[in-house]
C-alpha positions as CSV (number, residue, x, y, z in Angstrom):
1,X,-57.7,-111.0,61.5
2,X,-59.5,-107.7,61.5
3,X,-61.9,-109.0,58.8
4,X,-63.0,-111.8,61.1
5,X,-63.6,-109.5,64.0
6,X,-65.7,-107.2,61.8
7,X,-67.7,-110.1,60.4
8,X,-68.4,-111.5,63.8
9,X,-69.5,-108.1,65.2
10,X,-71.8,-107.4,62.3
11,X,-73.3,-110.9,62.5
12,X,-73.9,-110.4,66.2
13,X,-75.6,-107.1,65.6
14,X,-77.8,-108.5,63.0
15,X,-78.7,-111.4,65.2
16,X,-79.6,-109.1,68.1
17,X,-82.1,-107.3,66.0
18,X,-84.1,-110.4,65.0
19,X,-87.4,-110.8,66.8
20,X,-86.3,-113.7,69.1
21,X,-83.1,-112.0,70.3
22,X,-84.3,-108.4,70.4
23,X,-82.9,-106.5,73.4
24,X,-86.0,-104.3,73.4
25,X,-88.3,-107.4,73.7
26,X,-86.1,-108.7,76.6
27,X,-86.3,-105.4,78.4
28,X,-90.1,-105.3,78.0
29,X,-90.5,-108.8,79.4
30,X,-88.5,-108.0,82.5
31,X,-91.4,-106.0,83.9
32,X,-94.0,-108.6,83.0
33,X,-92.4,-111.7,84.5
34,X,-92.4,-110.5,88.1
35,X,-90.5,-113.1,90.1
36,X,-87.8,-111.7,92.2
37,X,-88.7,-108.1,91.3
38,X,-92.3,-108.4,92.7
39,X,-92.8,-106.4,95.8
40,X,-95.1,-107.9,98.5
41,X,-97.0,-104.6,98.7
42,X,-98.1,-105.0,95.1
43,X,-99.8,-108.3,95.7
44,X,-103.4,-108.8,96.8
45,X,-103.9,-109.7,100.5
46,X,-104.9,-113.2,99.6
47,X,-101.7,-113.7,97.5
48,X,-99.3,-112.4,100.1
49,X,-97.1,-114.8,102.0
50,X,-98.0,-115.2,105.7
51,X,-95.3,-113.6,107.8
52,X,-95.8,-116.2,110.5
53,X,-95.5,-119.2,108.2
54,X,-92.3,-121.2,108.6
55,X,-90.0,-121.9,105.7
56,X,-89.7,-125.5,104.6
57,X,-86.9,-127.4,106.3
58,X,-83.5,-127.5,104.7
59,X,-82.9,-131.0,103.3
60,X,-80.1,-132.9,105.0
61,X,-77.1,-133.6,102.9
62,X,-74.2,-135.8,103.8
63,X,-70.8,-134.1,104.1
64,X,-68.3,-135.1,101.6
65,X,-65.0,-136.2,103.1
66,X,-61.7,-136.0,101.3
């Protein structure tokens, strides 16, 4: 039983250090993607969302009865 755990942990560690699954690569990409971490103050004036603009309407969904 312990051998299986050790083999799985070692295989996971080796897999995490490959180029595709590298934790360092993932951490570096977090700052480049932007998305939800982008502050509006960091954007150019032309790219900022208009504060007076309305959000799109919420689509109507039928209620599910039991």
